[in-house]
C-alpha positions in Angstrom: 102.2 93.7 94.2 102.0 97.0 91.5 98.5 97.7 90.4 97.9 100.7 87.6 95.7 103.3 89.1 94.7 106.6 87.4 98.5 108.3 86.7 100.4 105.9 89.2 101.2 102.7 90.2 100.0 101.5 93.8 102.5 99.3 95.1 99.8 96.9 97.5 100.5 94.0 100.2 98.8 90.7 99.4 96.4 91.5 102.2 96.0 95.1 100.8 95.1 93.7 97.2 92.3 91.5 98.6 90.7 93.7 100.5 90.7 96.3 97.5 89.8 93.6 95.1 86.7 92.8 97.3 85.6 96.2 97.6 86.1 97.2 94.1 83.9 94.1 93.0 81.1 95.1 95.4 81.3 99.0 94.1 78.3 100.7 95.2 77.6 98.3 98.2 78.4 97.9 101.8 80.7 95.0 102.2 80.4 93.8 105.8 83.4 93.6 108.1 83.3 89.8 108.2 83.2 89.5 104.3 86.3 91.9 104.3 87.7 90.0 107.0 87.0 86.7 104.9 88.5 88.1 101.7 92.0 88.8 103.4 94.8 86.2 102.5 94.7 83.1 103.6 98.2 83.3 105.1 97.0 86.4 107.4 97.2 85.3 110.8 95.9 88.6 111.7 92.4 88.8 111.0 90.8 91.0 113.4 88.9 94.2 113.2 91.6 96.1 114.4 94.0 94.9 111.8 91.3 95.3 109.1 91.1 99.1 110.1 94.8 99.3 109.8 94.9 98.1 106.6 91.7 99.8 105.3 93.7 103.2 106.6 96.8 102.2 104.5 94.7 101.8 101.3 93.2 105.3 101.8 96.5 106.8 101.8 97.3 104.9 98.7 94.4 105.6 96.9 92.5 108.8 98.2 93.2 112.3 97.5 92.8 113.2 101.3 92.7 110.3 103.4 91.4 112.4 106.5 88.1 112.9 104.2 87.9 109.8 102.2 85.7 109.8 99.3 87.0 106.4 97.7 86.5 103.9 100.7 83.8 105.1 102.6 82.9 103.4 106.4 79.5 102.7 107.4 79.6 102.9 110.9 79.2 99.2 112.8 78.0 97.6 109.0 81.1 97.7 106.7 82.9 99.3 103.9 82.2 100.3 100.6 84.0 101.4 97.5 82.6 104.7 96.4 80.8 103.4 93.1 81.0 101.7 89.9 82.4 104.6 88.4 85.1 104.8 90.5 85.5 100.9 90.2 86.3 101.4 86.4 89.5 102.9 87.7 90.6 99.3 88.6 90.2 97.3 85.2 89.4 93.7 85.7 92.1 92.1 84.2 94.6 93.6 86.7 92.9 91.4 89.5 94.0 88.1 87.7 
């Protein structure tokens, strides 16, 4: 599913879109692993921490300037992930999530 972002268009899978949506809507706060797993597409049978990490890695490759040094999707060890902040969340207009 294409999603406009900065000066390009992101091609996201439904699961990637669900995860990014959850992170953006909670920008600036830590979203727990269980919250993120719950947000994954209901038709996705691969809801595990291992797969969550793989999806986050793929998202980072699509949106981070340097995926090896992430500044947008931040990991909080043993807690979850956060989207950098409300300012960065403005990159994704709410109407794009409908």
